[in-house]
N, C-alpha and C positions, 0 to 999 in steps of 0.2 A: 427458560431460555439461558443461554450463555453469555456472559457478561463479556464484552470485548474490551480488553485491557489497553490495547494500542493498535494502530494501523500504520503502515509505513509504504509509501510509494517508492518503488525501487527502479521506477521508470519502465523496465521491461517485465515487472511483475509486481504483484501486490502482496504484502505481508500482514495476515490479520492474526493478532497475537491473543490468546485465551489461556486459561488455566483449567487443568482438570481438578476433580474434586480433593486432591491431594496437594493442590497448590503448585504442581509442575507446570512449566511454561510450555504452551504448544504454539508452533506457528503454522497456520494454514496459509499455504503458498498458492497463488494463482498466477501462472505465467500468461502473460497477454499474447494473442496471435501475433504472429511475425508481421502481419499486414498493419498492425497498428503500432510497431515499435517506432520510436522516435529516431530519425535519421539525420544526423548533423555531422559535419567533418571533425569538428571540436566539441564532441559531446559534452555538456554539462559546464563548460568553460566560463559561463556567464550566469550560471545558476538556473538555466532553463529546464524545467522537468515538465514531460509531458502529462496531461491527465490520464489516468488508467479507466478505461471504459468497461467497469464491471460492477453494475449497480447492485446495492445492498444495503443492509442497515449500518455498514462501516462508513458509508458515505459522509454521514455527519462528523465522524472522527478525522477526516482528511481536511486540513485547512487549506484555503486557496493556493498557498505557495508551495504545497505538495509536502510540507514538513508533517511528520506525523503528530497527531494530537495525543494526549494521554488523559485517559479518564480518571 
């Protein structure tokens, strides 16, 4: 398997970061469907971040506040 270096919830997307065998960083980018986009007039003014609904092994990397965890 591939080690997940970190995961970042960008609210409209999810970034999963890995490295290739030479150590080059790679971002696997998943854009959430528009129907799941968080809509608010003052988006992120209070630190609110929606959860990205894209199940996988990276879920344990996301902390409850939506901040990326680093392994």
